[in-house]
gemmi code that builds the backbone of each chain (N, CA, C; Angstrom):
import gemmi

chains = {
    "A": [
        ("UNK", (124.031, 146.773, 141.245), (124.377, 145.377, 140.954), (124.735, 145.237, 139.471)),
        ("UNK", (125.910, 144.773, 139.176), (126.313, 144.731, 137.775), (125.960, 143.384, 137.142)),
        ("UNK", (126.231, 143.274, 135.838), (125.897, 142.043, 135.134), (126.755, 140.891, 135.603)),
        ("UNK", (127.970, 141.206, 136.063), (128.867, 140.146, 136.529), (128.234, 139.374, 137.662)),
        ("UNK", (127.706, 140.104, 138.651), (127.095, 139.427, 139.789), (125.958, 138.535, 139.335)),
        ("UNK", (125.183, 139.046, 138.384), (124.044, 138.276, 137.920), (124.495, 136.995, 137.217)),
        ("UNK", (125.535, 137.123, 136.398), (126.040, 135.929, 135.705), (126.603, 134.924, 136.690)),
        ("UNK", (127.396, 135.436, 137.674), (127.989, 134.531, 138.659), (126.889, 133.804, 139.425)),
        ("UNK", (125.829, 134.545, 139.790), (124.717, 133.920, 140.520), (124.089, 132.822, 139.679)),
        ("UNK", (123.916, 133.100, 138.400), (123.284, 132.134, 137.503), (124.113, 130.854, 137.398)),
        ("UNK", (125.439, 131.015, 137.189), (126.322, 129.847, 137.102), (126.331, 129.084, 138.428)),
        ("UNK", (126.404, 129.842, 139.538), (126.502, 129.204, 140.858), (125.264, 128.356, 141.129)),
        ("UNK", (124.096, 128.886, 140.774), (122.854, 128.140, 140.985), (122.855, 126.864, 140.147)),
        ("UNK", (123.305, 126.970, 138.897), (123.323, 125.793, 138.022), (124.240, 124.711, 138.579)),
        ("UNK", (125.414, 125.123, 139.086), (126.355, 124.140, 139.628), (125.808, 123.528, 140.909)),
        ("UNK", (125.174, 124.371, 141.749), (124.593, 123.861, 142.990), (123.538, 122.801, 142.687)),
        ("UNK", (122.750, 123.027, 141.624), (121.760, 122.027, 141.215), (122.444, 120.725, 140.826)),
        ("UNK", (123.543, 120.839, 140.063), (124.272, 119.637, 139.641), (124.826, 118.882, 140.837)),
        ("UNK", (125.182, 119.614, 141.925), (125.760, 118.961, 143.087), (124.695, 118.486, 144.069)),
        ("UNK", (123.421, 118.582, 143.649), (122.294, 118.110, 144.462), (122.262, 118.765, 145.844)),
        ("UNK", (122.410, 120.075, 145.857), (122.307, 120.830, 147.099), (120.832, 121.202, 147.294)),
        ("UNK", (120.293, 121.131, 148.559), (118.866, 121.423, 148.757), (118.469, 122.841, 148.318)),
        ("UNK", (117.202, 122.981, 147.908), (116.723, 124.230, 147.313), (116.925, 125.446, 148.206)),
        ("UNK", (116.740, 125.247, 149.515), (116.862, 126.380, 150.433), (118.293, 126.926, 150.398)),
        ("UNK", (119.252, 125.986, 150.409), (120.666, 126.371, 150.345), (120.970, 127.074, 149.027)),
        ("UNK", (120.351, 126.598, 147.936), (120.615, 127.177, 146.616), (120.171, 128.633, 146.582)),
        ("UNK", (119.018, 128.895, 147.204), (118.514, 130.279, 147.266), (119.534, 131.165, 147.992)),
        ("UNK", (120.089, 130.624, 149.080), (121.092, 131.395, 149.830), (122.336, 131.650, 148.989)),
        ("UNK", (122.739, 130.622, 148.238), (123.922, 130.776, 147.386), (123.677, 131.858, 146.349)),
        ("UNK", (122.456, 131.884, 145.800), (122.135, 132.881, 144.783), (122.249, 134.298, 145.365)),
        ("UNK", (121.645, 134.509, 146.539), (121.687, 135.849, 147.143), (123.125, 136.227, 147.497)),
        ("UNK", (123.868, 135.262, 148.039), (125.254, 135.543, 148.421), (126.096, 135.896, 147.201)),
        ("UNK", (125.846, 135.215, 146.071), (126.607, 135.510, 144.861), (126.306, 136.916, 144.361)),
        ("UNK", (125.053, 137.343, 144.538), (124.691, 138.700, 144.103), (125.333, 139.754, 145.004)),
        ("UNK", (125.440, 139.438, 146.299), (125.906, 140.452, 147.253), (127.386, 140.332, 147.584)),
        ("UNK", (128.087, 139.375, 146.969), (129.413, 139.016, 147.469), (130.408, 140.168, 147.476)),
        ("UNK", (130.299, 141.092, 146.532), (131.291, 142.167, 146.451), (130.761, 143.499, 146.940)),
        ("UNK", (129.696, 143.462, 147.743), (129.123, 144.716, 148.220), (130.112, 145.431, 149.137)),
        ("UNK", (131.052, 144.671, 149.715), (132.089, 145.271, 150.549), (133.043, 146.161, 149.782)),
        ("UNK", (133.002, 146.045, 148.442), (133.852, 146.908, 147.634), (133.255, 148.295, 147.484)),
        ("UNK", (132.055, 148.504, 148.052), (131.373, 149.796, 147.895), (132.202, 150.936, 148.466)),
        ("UNK", (132.980, 150.674, 149.525), (133.787, 151.786, 150.050), (135.248, 151.743, 149.597)),
        ("UNK", (135.511, 151.056, 148.497), (136.835, 151.151, 147.864), (136.969, 152.515, 147.201)),
        ("UNK", (138.187, 153.089, 147.198), (138.379, 154.274, 146.375), (138.211, 153.933, 144.893)),
        ("UNK", (137.745, 154.896, 144.124), (137.372, 154.639, 142.734), (138.529, 154.087, 141.898)),
        ("UNK", (139.753, 154.617, 142.133), (140.878, 154.170, 141.295), (141.202, 152.694, 141.493)),
        ("UNK", (140.810, 152.136, 142.663), (141.058, 150.706, 142.872), (140.100, 149.839, 142.076)),
        ("UNK", (138.887, 150.357, 141.877), (137.902, 149.576, 141.124), (138.250, 149.540, 139.641)),
        ("UNK", (139.052, 150.521, 139.220), (139.333, 150.615, 137.795), (140.474, 149.710, 137.347)),
        ("UNK", (141.254, 149.164, 138.300), (142.315, 148.251, 137.864), (142.106, 146.854, 138.441)),
        ("UNK", (142.855, 145.904, 137.875), (142.668, 144.522, 138.301), (143.461, 144.267, 139.588)),
        ("UNK", (142.980, 143.346, 140.441), (143.682, 143.042, 141.699), (145.153, 142.655, 141.497)),
        ("UNK", (145.490, 142.158, 140.295), (146.886, 141.784, 140.054), (147.825, 142.987, 140.084)),
        ("UNK", (147.294, 144.181, 139.828), (148.137, 145.371, 139.769), (148.153, 146.147, 141.079)),
        ("UNK", (147.540, 145.604, 142.141), (147.460, 146.364, 143.387), (148.814, 146.451, 144.083)),
        ("UNK", (149.044, 147.589, 144.746), (150.206, 147.724, 145.616), (149.896, 146.985, 146.923)),
        ("UNK", (150.904, 146.722, 147.784), (150.632, 145.984, 149.036), (149.543, 146.628, 149.892)),
        ("UNK", (149.525, 147.969, 149.954), (148.507, 148.648, 150.770), (147.120, 148.408, 150.176)),
        ("UNK", (147.047, 148.532, 148.844), (145.755, 148.321, 148.184), (145.311, 146.880, 148.335)),
        ("UNK", (146.291, 145.958, 148.313), (145.971, 144.537, 148.465), (145.344, 144.293, 149.838)),
        ("UNK", (145.878, 144.980, 150.863), (145.333, 144.811, 152.211), (143.879, 145.267, 152.261)),
        ("UNK", (143.588, 146.388, 151.593), (142.202, 146.870, 151.529), (141.342, 145.856, 150.783)),
        ("UNK", (141.897, 145.350, 149.670), (141.148, 144.387, 148.857), (140.814, 143.140, 149.669)),
        ("UNK", (141.797, 142.664, 150.437), (141.574, 141.429, 151.196), (140.591, 141.631, 152.347)),
        ("UNK", (140.272, 142.872, 152.639), (139.323, 143.124, 153.707), (137.876, 143.093, 153.202)),
        ("UNK", (137.661, 143.089, 151.885), (136.289, 143.280, 151.404), (135.288, 142.209, 151.821)),
        ("UNK", (135.686, 140.923, 151.968), (134.669, 139.978, 152.470), (134.191, 140.321, 153.876)),
        ("UNK", (135.133, 140.778, 154.727), (134.737, 141.159, 156.079), (133.864, 142.413, 156.063)),
        ("UNK", (134.238, 143.378, 155.214), (133.447, 144.603, 155.096), (132.026, 144.253, 154.707)),
        ("UNK", (131.931, 143.243, 153.824), (130.638, 142.797, 153.343), (129.799, 142.215, 154.475)),
        ("UNK", (130.424, 141.381, 155.305), (129.626, 140.806, 156.391), (129.279, 141.864, 157.437)),
        ("UNK", (130.126, 142.895, 157.581), (129.790, 144.012, 158.467), (128.516, 144.706, 157.985)),
        ("UNK", (128.456, 144.925, 156.676), (127.294, 145.626, 156.106), (126.021, 144.809, 156.308)),
        ("UNK", (126.140, 143.483, 156.124), (124.947, 142.638, 156.138), (124.564, 142.136, 157.529)),
        ("UNK", (125.406, 142.399, 158.547), (125.209, 141.688, 159.821), (123.899, 142.036, 160.524)),
        ("UNK", (123.296, 143.187, 160.205), (122.058, 143.560, 160.869), (120.808, 143.089, 160.133)),
        ("UNK", (120.997, 142.433, 158.997), (119.832, 141.962, 158.245), (119.324, 140.675, 158.874)),
        ("UNK", (118.026, 140.653, 159.199), (117.449, 139.503, 159.882), (117.404, 138.286, 158.959)),
        ("UNK", (117.837, 137.146, 159.450), (117.738, 135.908, 158.673), (118.839, 135.705, 157.647)),
        ("UNK", (119.871, 136.537, 157.698), (120.924, 136.428, 156.688), (122.174, 135.712, 157.213)),
        ("UNK", (122.053, 134.968, 158.335), (123.256, 134.401, 158.949), (124.026, 133.507, 157.977)),
        ("UNK", (123.282, 132.611, 157.277), (123.944, 131.692, 156.339), (124.578, 132.448, 155.184)),
        ("UNK", (123.840, 133.467, 154.703), (124.325, 134.223, 153.552), (125.597, 134.972, 153.914)),
        ("UNK", (125.618, 135.544, 155.126), (126.808, 136.255, 155.575), (128.001, 135.307, 155.602)),
        ("UNK", (127.759, 134.081, 156.054), (128.859, 133.120, 156.105), (129.417, 132.828, 154.705)),
        ("UNK", (128.485, 132.649, 153.741), (128.918, 132.374, 152.368), (129.734, 133.537, 151.816)),
        ("UNK", (129.223, 134.759, 152.066), (129.886, 135.943, 151.535), (131.254, 136.112, 152.189)),
        ("UNK", (131.300, 135.837, 153.477), (132.534, 136.028, 154.228), (133.639, 135.107, 153.735)),
        ("UNK", (133.263, 133.896, 153.303), (134.283, 132.916, 152.920), (134.447, 132.765, 151.412)),
        ("UNK", (133.869, 133.649, 150.602), (133.861, 133.354, 149.165), (135.228, 133.459, 148.499)),
        ("UNK", (136.237, 133.966, 149.207), (137.586, 133.966, 148.631), (138.483, 132.899, 149.242)),
        ("UNK", (137.891, 131.980, 150.010), (138.685, 130.891, 150.579), (138.993, 129.861, 149.500)),
        ("UNK", (140.146, 129.212, 149.643), (140.538, 128.184, 148.679), (140.610, 126.828, 149.376)),
        ("UNK", (140.480, 125.797, 148.572), (140.478, 124.418, 149.068), (141.752, 124.099, 149.847)),
        ("UNK", (142.898, 124.601, 149.367), (144.165, 124.288, 150.035), (144.511, 125.297, 151.128)),
        ("UNK", (143.565, 126.184, 151.468), (143.811, 127.139, 152.547), (144.639, 128.337, 152.145)),
        ("UNK", (144.760, 128.593, 150.824), (145.590, 129.719, 150.399), (144.774, 131.004, 150.244)),
        ("UNK", (143.483, 130.936, 150.526), (142.637, 132.110, 150.299), (142.671, 133.097, 151.443)),
        ("UNK", (141.731, 134.033, 151.419), (141.588, 134.962, 152.528), (140.099, 135.090, 152.824)),
        ("UNK", (139.596, 135.637, 153.944), (140.330, 136.308, 155.014), (141.047, 135.376, 155.991)),
        ("UNK", (140.552, 134.150, 156.230), (141.155, 133.401, 157.327), (142.165, 132.357, 156.870)),
        ("UNK", (142.111, 131.944, 155.592), (143.009, 130.895, 155.124), (142.733, 129.548, 155.768)),
        ("UNK", (141.434, 129.302, 156.072), (141.053, 128.007, 156.630), (141.199, 126.922, 155.593)),
        ("UNK", (141.350, 125.699, 156.067), (141.245, 124.567, 155.149), (139.783, 124.131, 155.090)),
        ("UNK", (139.542, 123.093, 154.265), (138.180, 122.706, 153.892), (137.123, 122.709, 154.986)),
        ("UNK", (137.418, 122.172, 156.166), (136.368, 121.842, 157.121), (135.456, 123.015, 157.477)),
        ("UNK", (136.004, 124.220, 157.632), (135.184, 125.311, 158.132), (134.396, 126.058, 157.050)),
        ("UNK", (134.906, 126.004, 155.834), (134.276, 126.795, 154.781), (133.068, 126.065, 154.213)),
        ("UNK", (131.912, 126.735, 154.111), (130.747, 126.066, 153.520), (130.954, 125.824, 152.025)),
        ("UNK", (130.343, 124.738, 151.518), (130.483, 124.375, 150.098), (130.038, 125.500, 149.188)),
        ("UNK", (128.945, 126.186, 149.589), (128.407, 127.264, 148.765), (129.448, 128.337, 148.490)),
        ("UNK", (130.287, 128.614, 149.478), (131.313, 129.641, 149.303), (132.317, 129.221, 148.238)),
        ("UNK", (132.659, 127.922, 148.225), (133.563, 127.431, 147.175), (132.915, 127.534, 145.804)),
        ("UNK", (131.611, 127.251, 145.763), (130.911, 127.317, 144.468), (130.945, 128.747, 143.941)),
        ("UNK", (130.688, 129.718, 144.823), (130.740, 131.119, 144.393), (132.153, 131.468, 143.947)),
        ("UNK", (133.139, 130.968, 144.683), (134.535, 131.238, 144.326), (134.886, 130.734, 142.944)),
        ("UNK", (134.496, 129.500, 142.642), (134.896, 128.920, 141.349), (134.131, 129.582, 140.197)),
        ("UNK", (132.864, 129.928, 140.409), (132.130, 130.584, 139.323), (132.652, 131.999, 139.097)),
        ("UNK", (133.073, 132.646, 140.176), (133.681, 133.968, 140.063), (134.931, 133.883, 139.195)),
        ("UNK", (135.733, 132.838, 139.458), (136.962, 132.634, 138.693), (136.643, 132.354, 137.228)),
        ("UNK", (135.633, 131.514, 137.002), (135.241, 131.184, 135.630), (134.786, 132.429, 134.879)),
        ("UNK", (133.965, 133.245, 135.550), (133.457, 134.453, 134.905), (134.600, 135.410, 134.592)),
        ("UNK", (135.555, 135.469, 135.519), (136.723, 136.314, 135.309), (137.509, 135.846, 134.086)),
        ("UNK", (137.680, 134.523, 133.966), (138.398, 133.946, 132.817), (137.725, 134.307, 131.513)),
        ("UNK", (136.417, 134.102, 131.492), (135.690, 134.190, 130.236), (135.408, 135.636, 129.854)),
        ("UNK", (134.897, 136.399, 130.785), (134.364, 137.708, 130.400), (135.431, 138.771, 130.241)),
        ("UNK", (136.591, 138.588, 130.871), (137.665, 139.540, 130.634), (138.208, 139.419, 129.229)),
        ("UNK", (137.924, 138.277, 128.590), (138.537, 138.011, 127.313), (137.536, 138.051, 126.166)),
        ("UNK", (136.271, 138.099, 126.494), (135.274, 138.237, 125.424), (134.626, 139.599, 125.581)),
        ("UNK", (133.603, 139.861, 124.784), (132.853, 141.076, 125.050), (131.367, 140.803, 124.954)),
    ],
    "B": [
        ("UNK", (153.597, 136.513, 123.560), (152.700, 137.244, 122.664), (153.265, 137.386, 121.262)),
        ("UNK", (154.541, 136.920, 121.047), (155.124, 137.160, 119.728), (154.771, 136.077, 118.722)),
        ("UNK", (154.735, 134.829, 119.208), (154.510, 133.744, 118.263), (153.107, 133.834, 117.653)),
        ("UNK", (153.016, 133.587, 116.340), (151.718, 133.733, 115.659), (150.649, 132.799, 116.201)),
        ("UNK", (151.070, 131.600, 116.659), (150.062, 130.661, 117.174), (149.398, 131.249, 118.411)),
        ("UNK", (150.245, 131.798, 119.305), (149.687, 132.409, 120.511), (148.786, 133.582, 120.142)),
        ("UNK", (149.203, 134.348, 119.136), (148.382, 135.477, 118.694), (147.008, 135.005, 118.249)),
        ("UNK", (146.994, 133.908, 117.502), (145.710, 133.413, 116.993), (144.850, 132.904, 118.143)),
        ("UNK", (145.483, 132.140, 119.074), (144.727, 131.639, 120.230), (144.157, 132.819, 121.000)),
        ("UNK", (145.017, 133.817, 121.234), (144.604, 134.985, 122.006), (143.429, 135.693, 121.349)),
        ("UNK", (143.515, 135.874, 120.025), (142.439, 136.624, 119.384), (141.142, 135.836, 119.379)),
        ("UNK", (141.288, 134.488, 119.342), (140.053, 133.702, 119.398), (139.401, 133.800, 120.763)),
        ("UNK", (140.217, 133.856, 121.820), (139.640, 134.019, 123.145), (138.999, 135.394, 123.247)),
        ("UNK", (139.747, 136.384, 122.748), (139.303, 137.767, 122.883), (138.008, 137.996, 122.113)),
        ("UNK", (137.889, 137.321, 121.003), (136.718, 137.575, 120.179), (135.602, 136.565, 120.405)),
        ("UNK", (135.728, 135.796, 121.466), (134.591, 135.066, 121.979), (134.026, 133.948, 121.138)),
        ("UNK", (134.851, 132.995, 120.711), (134.309, 131.778, 120.142), (133.829, 130.934, 121.328)),
        ("UNK", (132.515, 130.733, 121.484), (132.008, 130.140, 122.725), (132.586, 128.750, 123.018)),
        ("UNK", (132.714, 127.900, 121.988), (133.253, 126.556, 122.214), (134.683, 126.634, 122.711)),
        ("UNK", (135.435, 127.518, 122.080), (136.851, 127.638, 122.418), (137.035, 128.177, 123.830)),
        ("UNK", (136.244, 129.211, 124.161), (136.325, 129.795, 125.496), (136.009, 128.749, 126.560)),
        ("UNK", (134.997, 127.907, 126.283), (134.612, 126.898, 127.264), (135.702, 125.850, 127.464)),
        ("UNK", (136.343, 125.422, 126.373), (137.375, 124.403, 126.566), (138.604, 125.024, 127.237)),
        ("UNK", (138.846, 126.300, 126.951), (139.930, 127.014, 127.631), (139.658, 127.090, 129.132)),
        ("UNK", (138.429, 127.450, 129.490), (138.057, 127.557, 130.899), (138.131, 126.185, 131.576)),
        ("UNK", (137.672, 125.144, 130.844), (137.695, 123.792, 131.413), (139.123, 123.377, 131.733)),
        ("UNK", (140.035, 123.710, 130.835), (141.438, 123.346, 131.042), (141.994, 124.084, 132.259)),
        ("UNK", (141.722, 125.389, 132.336), (142.223, 126.203, 133.448), (141.697, 125.695, 134.789)),
        ("UNK", (140.393, 125.380, 134.801), (139.772, 124.951, 136.053), (140.316, 123.596, 136.478)),
        ("UNK", (140.487, 122.659, 135.517), (140.948, 121.329, 135.924), (142.408, 121.365, 136.368)),
        ("UNK", (143.171, 122.357, 135.895), (144.543, 122.518, 136.396), (144.554, 122.797, 137.896)),
        ("UNK", (143.506, 123.480, 138.385), (143.474, 123.884, 139.792), (142.778, 122.869, 140.686)),
        ("UNK", (142.366, 121.722, 140.095), (141.676, 120.700, 140.876), (142.580, 120.160, 141.983)),
        ("UNK", (142.021, 120.074, 143.206), (142.791, 119.565, 144.331), (143.751, 120.587, 144.906)),
        ("UNK", (143.847, 121.717, 144.236), (144.771, 122.750, 144.673), (143.969, 123.922, 145.243)),
        ("UNK", (143.439, 124.761, 144.348), (142.576, 125.849, 144.821), (141.142, 125.383, 145.029)),
        ("UNK", (140.737, 124.387, 144.240), (139.347, 123.932, 144.308), (139.306, 122.428, 144.555)),
        ("UNK", (138.267, 121.986, 145.260), (138.190, 120.570, 145.588), (137.845, 119.768, 144.332)),
        ("UNK", (138.382, 118.548, 144.224), (138.153, 117.733, 143.025), (136.666, 117.536, 142.726)),
        ("UNK", (135.842, 117.340, 143.766), (134.408, 117.110, 143.542), (133.774, 118.328, 142.874)),
        ("UNK", (134.186, 119.514, 143.335), (133.627, 120.746, 142.792), (134.040, 120.928, 141.335)),
        ("UNK", (135.316, 120.652, 141.060), (135.811, 120.796, 139.684), (135.061, 119.844, 138.760)),
        ("UNK", (134.772, 118.643, 139.273), (134.051, 117.666, 138.467), (132.679, 118.198, 138.056)),
        ("UNK", (131.959, 118.793, 139.032), (130.627, 119.308, 138.664), (130.751, 120.534, 137.781)),
        ("UNK", (131.835, 121.299, 137.952), (132.069, 122.458, 137.087), (132.247, 121.988, 135.646)),
        ("UNK", (133.027, 120.917, 135.452), (133.259, 120.406, 134.100), (131.959, 119.877, 133.492)),
        ("UNK", (131.132, 119.251, 134.357), (129.826, 118.778, 133.895), (128.998, 119.963, 133.398)),
        ("UNK", (129.086, 121.052, 134.156), (128.340, 122.266, 133.796), (128.845, 122.841, 132.474)),
        ("UNK", (130.153, 122.785, 132.258), (130.707, 123.275, 130.991), (130.144, 122.480, 129.820)),
        ("UNK", (130.043, 121.149, 130.004), (129.479, 120.325, 128.933), (128.052, 120.756, 128.618)),
        ("UNK", (127.300, 121.051, 129.706), (125.924, 121.506, 129.520), (125.880, 122.808, 128.719)),
        ("UNK", (126.776, 123.741, 129.092), (126.828, 125.026, 128.387), (127.175, 124.826, 126.922)),
        ("UNK", (128.087, 123.868, 126.668), (128.496, 123.585, 125.299), (127.305, 123.132, 124.473)),
        ("UNK", (126.540, 122.189, 125.065), (125.348, 121.703, 124.366), (124.389, 122.843, 124.096)),
        ("UNK", (124.266, 123.739, 125.089), (123.318, 124.836, 124.932), (123.738, 125.764, 123.789)),
        ("UNK", (125.050, 126.098, 123.711), (125.465, 126.981, 122.622), (125.284, 126.288, 121.282)),
        ("UNK", (125.525, 124.972, 121.259), (125.341, 124.255, 120.006), (123.890, 124.298, 119.551)),
        ("UNK", (122.976, 124.242, 120.542), (121.564, 124.252, 120.190), (121.116, 125.636, 119.719)),
        ("UNK", (121.807, 126.668, 120.194), (121.336, 128.012, 119.874), (122.002, 128.608, 118.643)),
        ("UNK", (123.281, 128.277, 118.477), (124.017, 128.925, 117.398), (124.346, 127.940, 116.300)),
        ("UNK", (124.524, 128.515, 115.138), (124.939, 127.712, 114.011), (126.284, 128.272, 113.581)),
        ("UNK", (127.248, 127.388, 113.402), (128.572, 127.854, 112.997), (128.607, 127.946, 111.480)),
        ("UNK", (129.114, 129.067, 110.995), (129.260, 129.234, 109.551), (130.739, 129.112, 109.250)),
        ("UNK", (131.127, 128.153, 108.403), (132.554, 127.881, 108.255), (133.233, 128.824, 107.271)),
        ("UNK", (132.486, 129.395, 106.332), (133.131, 130.275, 105.368), (132.226, 131.458, 105.067)),
        ("UNK", (132.848, 132.570, 104.671), (132.038, 133.748, 104.367), (131.133, 133.510, 103.167)),
        ("UNK", (131.484, 132.489, 102.345), (130.672, 132.239, 101.170), (129.308, 131.650, 101.548)),
        ("UNK", (129.212, 131.092, 102.772), (127.936, 130.488, 103.197), (126.932, 131.502, 103.715)),
        ("UNK", (127.392, 132.742, 103.929), (126.481, 133.733, 104.490), (125.364, 134.042, 103.505)),
        ("UNK", (124.177, 134.243, 104.040), (123.041, 134.557, 103.180), (122.262, 135.709, 103.801)),
        ("UNK", (121.572, 136.476, 103.008), (120.791, 137.581, 103.554), (119.775, 137.111, 104.596)),
        ("UNK", (119.454, 138.010, 105.535), (118.481, 137.758, 106.615), (118.986, 136.866, 107.740)),
        ("UNK", (120.221, 136.376, 107.669), (120.782, 135.653, 108.816), (121.069, 136.664, 109.920)),
        ("UNK", (120.958, 136.216, 111.183), (121.241, 137.103, 112.306), (122.537, 136.667, 112.984)),
        ("UNK", (123.438, 137.582, 113.211), (124.723, 137.232, 113.828), (124.557, 137.024, 115.328)),
        ("UNK", (125.078, 135.893, 115.826), (125.021, 135.633, 117.264), (126.268, 136.180, 117.956)),
        ("UNK", (127.328, 136.380, 117.226), (128.583, 136.934, 117.753), (129.099, 137.983, 116.779)),
        ("UNK", (129.870, 138.934, 117.300), (130.455, 139.934, 116.421), (131.537, 139.298, 115.544)),
        ("UNK", (131.759, 139.892, 114.371), (132.814, 139.396, 113.482), (133.977, 140.387, 113.512)),
        ("UNK", (135.190, 139.859, 113.713), (136.395, 140.689, 113.736), (137.355, 140.217, 112.665)),
        ("UNK", (138.124, 141.172, 112.126), (139.157, 140.798, 111.167), (140.484, 140.636, 111.899)),
        ("UNK", (141.483, 140.124, 111.188), (142.808, 139.865, 111.760), (143.389, 141.118, 112.410)),
        ("UNK", (143.215, 142.276, 111.777), (143.812, 143.504, 112.311), (143.003, 144.064, 113.485)),
        ("UNK", (141.966, 143.340, 113.913), (141.238, 143.768, 115.099), (140.049, 144.656, 114.812)),
        ("UNK", (139.748, 144.825, 113.533), (138.612, 145.676, 113.168), (137.297, 144.946, 113.432)),
        ("UNK", (136.329, 145.671, 113.953), (134.987, 145.114, 114.098), (134.271, 145.270, 112.770)),
        ("UNK", (133.936, 144.159, 112.143), (133.273, 144.245, 110.839), (131.766, 144.369, 110.997)),
        ("UNK", (131.205, 143.499, 111.835), (129.766, 143.583, 112.109), (129.526, 143.191, 113.554)),
        ("UNK", (128.666, 143.913, 114.226), (128.399, 143.614, 115.633), (127.356, 142.518, 115.745)),
        ("UNK", (127.317, 141.856, 116.915), (126.324, 140.797, 117.068), (124.916, 141.389, 117.085)),
        ("UNK", (123.968, 140.604, 116.614), (122.604, 141.096, 116.503), (122.307, 141.689, 115.142)),
        ("UNK", (123.360, 141.891, 114.331), (123.144, 142.490, 113.015), (122.436, 141.503, 112.088)),
        ("UNK", (121.505, 142.029, 111.297), (120.840, 141.210, 110.287), (121.594, 141.412, 108.980)),
        ("UNK", (122.008, 140.320, 108.367), (122.826, 140.426, 107.158), (121.988, 140.851, 105.949)),
        ("UNK", (122.595, 141.701, 105.116), (121.962, 142.072, 103.861), (122.936, 141.729, 102.736)),
        ("UNK", (122.485, 141.761, 101.500), (123.372, 141.465, 100.372), (124.575, 142.398, 100.381)),
        ("UNK", (124.286, 143.683, 100.679), (125.366, 144.675, 100.706), (126.419, 144.335, 101.749)),
        ("UNK", (125.978, 144.070, 102.985), (126.958, 143.831, 104.046), (127.742, 142.551, 103.790)),
        ("UNK", (127.090, 141.552, 103.182), (127.798, 140.308, 102.869), (128.891, 140.567, 101.835)),
        ("UNK", (128.555, 141.351, 100.811), (129.553, 141.677, 99.784), (130.730, 142.424, 100.393)),
        ("UNK", (130.408, 143.333, 101.322), (131.456, 144.124, 101.958), (132.388, 143.200, 102.761)),
        ("UNK", (131.784, 142.317, 103.537), (132.595, 141.401, 104.354), (133.459, 140.519, 103.472)),
        ("UNK", (132.892, 140.020, 102.368), (133.666, 139.140, 101.486), (134.850, 139.883, 100.890)),
        ("UNK", (134.639, 141.153, 100.509), (135.749, 141.878, 99.899), (136.816, 142.207, 100.935)),
        ("UNK", (136.401, 142.497, 102.170), (137.400, 142.771, 103.210), (138.163, 141.499, 103.550)),
        ("UNK", (137.437, 140.374, 103.651), (138.038, 139.108, 104.092), (139.135, 138.632, 103.147)),
        ("UNK", (139.118, 139.097, 101.903), (140.155, 138.691, 100.957), (141.526, 139.213, 101.393)),
        ("UNK", (141.561, 140.460, 101.878), (142.827, 141.074, 102.275), (143.116, 140.886, 103.755)),
        ("UNK", (142.065, 140.925, 104.569), (142.207, 140.985, 106.021), (141.355, 139.858, 106.599)),
        ("UNK", (141.937, 138.634, 106.720), (141.107, 137.474, 107.056), (140.341, 137.631, 108.369)),
        ("UNK", (139.210, 136.975, 108.425), (138.372, 137.048, 109.616), (138.889, 136.054, 110.645)),
        ("UNK", (139.166, 136.505, 111.860), (139.720, 135.600, 112.864), (138.650, 134.940, 113.693)),
        ("UNK", (137.572, 135.651, 114.002), (136.555, 135.060, 114.859), (135.726, 134.087, 114.040)),
        ("UNK", (135.289, 133.005, 114.690), (134.346, 132.131, 114.002), (133.028, 132.869, 113.871)),
        ("UNK", (132.318, 132.569, 112.811), (131.058, 133.258, 112.586), (129.914, 132.385, 113.103)),
        ("UNK", (129.117, 132.955, 113.960), (127.964, 132.223, 114.488), (126.696, 132.980, 114.135)),
        ("UNK", (125.736, 132.269, 113.600), (124.444, 132.899, 113.372), (123.417, 132.228, 114.271)),
        ("UNK", (122.347, 132.942, 114.534), (121.292, 132.384, 115.371), (120.506, 131.372, 114.546)),
        ("UNK", (120.256, 130.218, 115.126), (119.452, 129.217, 114.424), (118.045, 129.752, 114.168)),
        ("UNK", (117.525, 129.430, 113.012), (116.235, 130.029, 112.660), (115.116, 129.597, 113.596)),
        ("UNK", (115.174, 128.318, 114.051), (114.115, 127.852, 114.949), (114.252, 128.479, 116.331)),
        ("UNK", (115.408, 129.105, 116.613), (115.616, 129.775, 117.899), (115.459, 131.286, 117.754)),
        ("UNK", (114.725, 131.685, 116.757), (114.673, 133.089, 116.396), (113.775, 133.862, 117.357)),
        ("UNK", (114.306, 134.090, 118.578), (113.514, 134.785, 119.580), (114.254, 136.015, 120.051)),
        ("UNK", (113.554, 136.821, 120.837), (114.160, 138.074, 121.293), (115.417, 137.821, 122.113)),
        ("UNK", (115.344, 136.859, 123.064), (116.494, 136.710, 123.958), (117.719, 136.149, 123.242)),
        ("UNK", (117.519, 135.546, 122.092), (118.670, 135.002, 121.378), (119.510, 136.110, 120.745)),
        ("UNK", (118.920, 137.265, 120.510), (119.640, 138.316, 119.789), (120.162, 139.398, 120.720)),
        ("UNK", (119.922, 139.278, 122.026), (120.242, 140.338, 123.002), (121.399, 141.229, 122.579)),
    ],
}
model = gemmi.Model(1)
for chain_id, residues in chains.items():
    chain = gemmi.Chain(chain_id)
    for i, (resn, *xyz) in enumerate(residues, 1):
        res = gemmi.Residue()
        res.name, res.seqid = resn, gemmi.SeqId(i, " ")
        for name, pos in zip(("N", "CA", "C"), xyz):
            atom = gemmi.Atom()
            atom.name, atom.element = name, gemmi.Element(name[0])
            atom.pos, atom.b_iso = gemmi.Position(*pos), 0.0
            res.add_atom(atom)
        chain.add_residue(res)
    model.add_chain(chain)
structure = gemmi.Structure()
structure.add_model(model)
structure.setup_entities()
């Protein structure tokens, strides 16, 4: 687990508190934020070393599969149903432009959007600072 | 990347002025409101940025000029010069020698990053990580 996941979890929890989400849900959001990229564990090493913007179409297809890979890994863990859902949808966007399913708002849980936006924020900030 | 203004903005982002990074992030996030992210979510994100801003203000003290540096101050952020050189890393405790060195370098090669020191009343282990 890298520092990025920890920072994203921390930001996500803070935002969830601001949005008055119940404590039980917040705990789930925290765990999901920590585990969200576990599906990248079976990426080839050279893909982890470059940014998603530089991926070829084939690599992009592998990249877009990582939320599903993640829920595959976690599906046998007892009591993780909500967390799997958050992890599965953490790349969904409000306007339906995300992946894996490209759903619009109704189906995606709020927690998944929170993880998505904090992930984006961390990407903005930490790629440019040290 | 050619215009000097963009260069300065870029180096400030790169060298981590916390206030600047936060307002940059706030601008980027609010651009995506209603598009990639729902307006309600962006609103709470901006609220969170304000909170972070207050927190950095409480923890760090901004030093506006190299002449204000004094021995025993602790750097909260690294200091970089215009040419990209790392002059002092964060966590460094300033001494008379290092201050003199920085002042002499800053004459030829101006410092681009804002200088932040840890507030004395916040002088704890986690502040210097």
